[in-house]
N, C-alpha and C positions, 0 to 999 in steps of 0.2 A: 412441377406435375410436368405433363406433360403439355404444349401448345404448338400451334400451326404458326411458323416464324416466317418472316422474309429474308430471303438470300438478297443481301443487297446489292450484288453485282449483277445476277441474273434476272433477278425478281420473281425467282419462282419462287412456291412455297413450300417450306417442308416440316414435319413431324419433329418438333427438338424439346428442349428444357425450358423452362422457365418458372422464376420464381414465384411460390404462392404468394396470392394477394392478400393483404392485409386487413383485418376487421376492427371496424371501431363499436362502439356501445350499440349504436342505433343501426347496425347493418345484420345482413344475415350473407352465410357463407354457402355457396349453394355448389354442388354437384353438378357438372352441366352433363345433360343426356344428349340434346342436341342445339344445333343452330342453325343461323339461312343464310345465306349469301343476300347481298343488297349492291348495288351498283357501285356505292362509296368504297366496297372493299377492292373494287377494281382499280379505283383511282387510288385508293392508299397504298398497295401494295408500291404504285410508282410514287411515292413519294410528292401527290399530286392534291392529297386530300389528308390534313396532317391531323389528327384527334383533338378534341380540345385539349386546354390546359390541365394537368391533372388525371386525364384520362388514361387506359392502361395500351400501351402502343400495339397491342395484339388486336389483329383485326377481329370484326364479330360485332353488331349492332345489337343484338337479341339473343335470348337461349331459355331453354325450360331444362328444367332441372328438379333435384331434392334439395331441401335444407338441409345442413352438417350440422351446422352452429348458429345460435341465435344470440347476437348480441345482448349486453346484458341489461339495456334499456328497453328492449323490444319486448313491445307484448301483443298477442294476438297470431302467432306464430309456433309452429314447433319443428323441432329437428323431428324429419322425416315429413312433412310436408310438400307437397308436389308445387311447383310454381312456377312461372314464367314472367319475364320482363323485357324492357328496353333495357340497353347499354349505352355508354358514351365509348364503350369500345371494351375487348377482352373475351369476345363469345367463342371465338376458338381455341380454349382451353378446356382443360379438366376442371377447373376451378375457377369461379366470379365472386366477389362479393357487391351486394348490390344494398343500397338502403332501401331500408325493412318496407316505408312508405312506396316504394317503385315496385311490389312484388304484387304480383294477381295469382290468384288461385286458379290451379287447371282443372278447369272440369271433370267431372269421374270418366266421362265417356273417351275423351279428347286425349289422342295420344300425344308421347314427349315430342315426336315427329311433327306433331300437326299444331303442336301449343307452340313450337317454335317457329313456325311460318308466321304468327299474328303480326307480332308485338311493333315491328318497325311498320310493317304498310300499314295494319290498320290503323297504328295511331294517329300517322301521316295522314292518310284519308282523314280519319275523323276531323283532327286539326286542321285542315285545308276546306273539307266541306261544310263543316259545322260551325267552328272559332273564327274563319277567316272569311269563308263564302256565303256564310250565314243562311245557307240553301234551307228552304222550307218546300212543306209538301204542296204538292202540285206546281211546281217550280221545276226547268229543264235544267240538267246540267249534261256540258259537252265534256267526255273524261277520254284524253288521249290517250295511247298506249293500253287499251283497255284493258287486253289479255297481260299485261303485266303484274309483278305483284300487288302496288298501288291501285292500280288499276281494277281487279279482281275485285280488292277490297271495297274500293267507293262504289263502286256497281251497287254491292250489296248495300251498304251503309247508307247510301241515296234511296234503294228501294223500301227498306227499311223506312223510313221516315218519309213515304209517299210522294218522292220525287221521280219524273221521268229523266229516262237516263238514255244519251247517245252516245254510242264512243266510237273510235278509230281505229281498227285492226286491220293486219296486213295480210291475213291468211282466212281462209275459209274455216280452216279447224280454231282460230284464236275468234272467229267473231261468231262462232257456233258456240262455244264457251262463252262469252261475253252475254249471249243472247240466254241462255240458259241460266245464268245469275241474277237476272232480270233487267236486263236493257230492252229497253223496247226498238232501237235502230241499231247495226251494226255497220257503219261506212268501210270499204275498203279504200284505205287513203293511196293505195299504190293503182287505182283507178283512173287517179285523175283528182280535181280540186275538191275538196270536201264542203268549202264553204256555201255551194249554191244549194249541194245537197241538203244543208242545215236550214237554209230557207225556204226549201221547200218542207220539210218535215214541221218546220214554225208556222207555215204558211205567213211567211214576210216578217214574222215579229222577231226572231233571233233567240236564243240562248240567256238564262240570267247567269250561268256561272258556268265557267271553263276552268278545268285543272290539264297542265300543260308542262309535259318534262321535256318539249323538242326547242323550243324558243323562237331563233330569229327566222327560221324557213317558214314556220307557222304564223310570226306576227300580221300579217294583213289578214291572211283568211281570219285568225282570230276573230280580230277586231271587226272584220264584215258581219261573223258568224254571230256576235253579241247583242243581248238587247237593250234600249235605253237602261241606263243603271247597271248594267252587267258588270261582272265581274271576271279579269282574267288572273289565275294563279297560278305563276311560274315555279314550278316545283323543280324544273332541271331545264338545261340549255345542252341536251344532248346532239343539237343539231347545230350547234353553232351561238354564240352572245352578243353578235355585233349586227348592227342596224342601220342599213343605209335608207336617205331618203324617206326618212319616217314625219306623216302629217301630222302633228300632235292634234291639230285643230281635229281632228274625228274624234279623239277621247272626249274633248269640251260639249261636241256636238252631240252626243253618244250618253254624255256624264259618267263614262268608263273609268272603273277603277283598276289598277294594275298593281298586282301585291307579288313580293318576292318572299319566297317561303322555303326555309329550312328547318328541320326539327333535331336537326343534331346539336344545333347552336343554341337551342332554347336554354335557359338555364336550370339548374336543379330543381327549384320552386317551380317553374312555369309546367315543368316535367312532369313534378309530382302532381299539380293538379290536373292535369292533363290526364295521366292515366287514372286518378280517381274516377273524371266525371265519363271517359271511358268504360272504365269497367263497370260503373253504375246502368249506362246504357246497353253496354254490347254483351256482358259477363251473362246474363241471362238469358241473350237469345243466342251464346253459344252451347249454352248447356241445354238448350230448348232444339238445337237443330235449325235455328232459324239462318244462323250466320254460321260461314262454315272458311277456315283456311283453304286455300287452292293451290296444292303440289304440284308441281311438273316434275320433282324426280327427287329422290334422298339418295345419298352417296355416302359411303364410308369416308372418314375424314381422312384417309390413307388417300381418297383419289381426289382431294380438295383442288389440283390442277387440274384435272378435267373436268370438274365442275364449276371454275373459274371460266374455262374455253366455252363450256356450255353456254355460261350468261354472255361471254362476250362476243359471239356468235350472234345472241339474239336467239336462239333456238328456244327458249324457253316460253311457257304458257302458264304462269304460278309462280309458287317460291320454289327456289332451291335451296332443298335442306341438307346438313352435313350431321351424320350420325355420331357424336363424340364418346370415345369410350379409352 
């Protein structure tokens, strides 16, 4: 089959040949129609984020497509069904195999490109908002990088549960996008510290939950912005991971929980449970149009290097999708 591979010398990507994936009795073989970029892909191609043991070495953490083969033990799925799914790897290819329990049906009005933009970011957002963050109606969440793929998903999920959303984003266009999706406030992090604005918005009470992709540079402002019994969930450390002069007493005084989170390293059983819970909550909302994937741009997979550059330059608002053919 055709697949996007990594040149080990230049780290550039190219369209080459790879072995077809094997299929077990509990799997589906899917013809991939679209996949989407994630920042993990940028790290993996440089050897900085190896795939989990047993996963495909091919890039790609999500896909949408059409079932071509149904494993002999699988019930409820048929050849020709449109599906989308989270992957441990392998999405940048013509075919993938997935456990049937990980597949989700694509609602009728959603395109393959739109479906491919859902799994990684919406499942990440669902995991961190509700499983780890335990966000509830009328609570307030601060979402950094609000116009990112995970950010745009988290805004919508939090909105649908009745929470109040505050985001940070670095351009007027990105802030407007966040507000259009349901954020109540959008802060320009380039204009200065965000924590004073959080105190003003919350009348000094702070936020219940923070989703942070940045890490060390935001640590103190995040702690200052949290309410008593608040939770800080670290999804990434794009700005750095080392801290100096941290006063742990602040965590005790405010009873703050700091949680590190990664979706890719969750066990297969955890991912199945998460996918099922997310599907029950979100698929009817996607079908009704209450939730929608936010797509920044769609690229032919022959233009994968240009698509990666677009993400590396932080130009995207929403998901970057690759059309596979």
